[in-house]
C-alpha positions in Angstrom: 11.2 3.3 -18.5 8.7 4.1 -21.2 7.2 7.6 -21.4 3.7 6.6 -20.4 4.9 4.9 -17.2 7.1 7.9 -16.4 4.1 10.2 -16.8 1.9 8.0 -14.6 4.6 8.0 -11.8 4.9 11.8 -12.1 1.2 12.1 -11.8 1.2 9.9 -8.7 4.0 12.1 -7.2 2.0 15.2 -7.9 -1.1 13.7 -6.4 0.8 12.8 -3.2 2.3 16.3 -2.9 -1.1 17.9 -3.5 -2.8 15.8 -0.9 -0.1 16.7 1.7 -0.3 20.4 0.8 -4.1 20.3 1.2 -4.1 18.4 4.5 -5.5 20.6 7.3 -3.9 18.3 9.9 -0.5 18.7 8.3 -1.0 22.5 8.0 -2.0 22.7 11.6 1.0 20.7 12.8 3.4 22.9 10.7 1.8 26.1 12.0 2.1 24.9 15.6 5.9 24.3 15.0 6.2 27.7 13.5 4.4 29.3 16.5 6.9 27.6 18.8 9.7 29.4 16.9 10.9 26.7 14.6 11.7 26.9 10.9 10.1 23.8 9.3 11.6 21.9 6.5 9.6 18.9 5.4 11.2 16.4 3.1 9.4 13.1 2.4 10.7 10.2 0.3 8.4 7.8 -1.4 9.5 4.5 -2.9 7.2 3.2 -5.6 7.6 -0.4 -6.6 6.1 -1.7 -9.8 5.5 -5.2 -11.1 4.2 -5.5 -14.6 1.4 -8.1 -14.6 1.3 -10.2 -17.8 -2.0 -11.7 -18.9 -0.2 -14.9 -20.0 0.8 -15.6 -16.4 -2.8 -15.5 -15.3 -3.9 -17.8 -18.1 -1.2 -20.3 -17.2 -2.4 -20.2 -13.6 -6.0 -20.8 -14.6 -4.9 -23.7 -16.8 -2.8 -25.2 -14.0 -5.8 -25.0 -11.6 -8.1 -26.6 -14.1 -5.5 -29.3 -14.8 -5.2 -30.1 -11.1 -9.0 -30.3 -10.9 -9.1 -27.4 -8.4 -12.0 -24.9 -8.6 -11.3 -21.3 -7.6 -13.1 -20.6 -4.3 -15.0 -17.5 -3.4 -14.5 -18.4 0.3 -11.4 -16.9 2.0 -8.9 -19.5 3.0 -9.1 -20.8 6.6 -6.1 -19.6 8.6 -5.0 -21.3 11.8 -3.4 -18.8 14.2 -0.7 -19.9 16.6 -0.7 -18.4 20.1 2.4 -16.3 19.0 0.4 -15.0 15.9 -2.5 -14.0 18.1 -0.2 -12.3 20.6 1.6 -10.4 17.9 -1.6 -9.2 16.2 -3.1 -8.1 19.5 0.0 -6.1 20.2 -0.7 -4.3 16.9 -4.3 -3.8 18.1 -5.6 -6.1 15.4 -8.7 -8.2 16.4 -8.3 -11.9 16.0 -11.6 -13.7 15.5 
């Protein structure tokens, strides 16, 4: 891993730690546990996945679209939901319109 990428990942880790430390909601929950007589140990694990995007890949895709005569659309693709899809999304409290 190059040094710049390593530095960026460390900055991300520090930002996550700082946001957790500054969270009033987390502080309140930890304080409540302490009032109940518990020693609190909070260990969080974050997995960061990275994919390096290469400009050439995008150029190839644009060329392929032009070659096939397809125009990129600003409209979102139309999705046809099955009854099972709708049931699953509703179970997750996601509106299906």
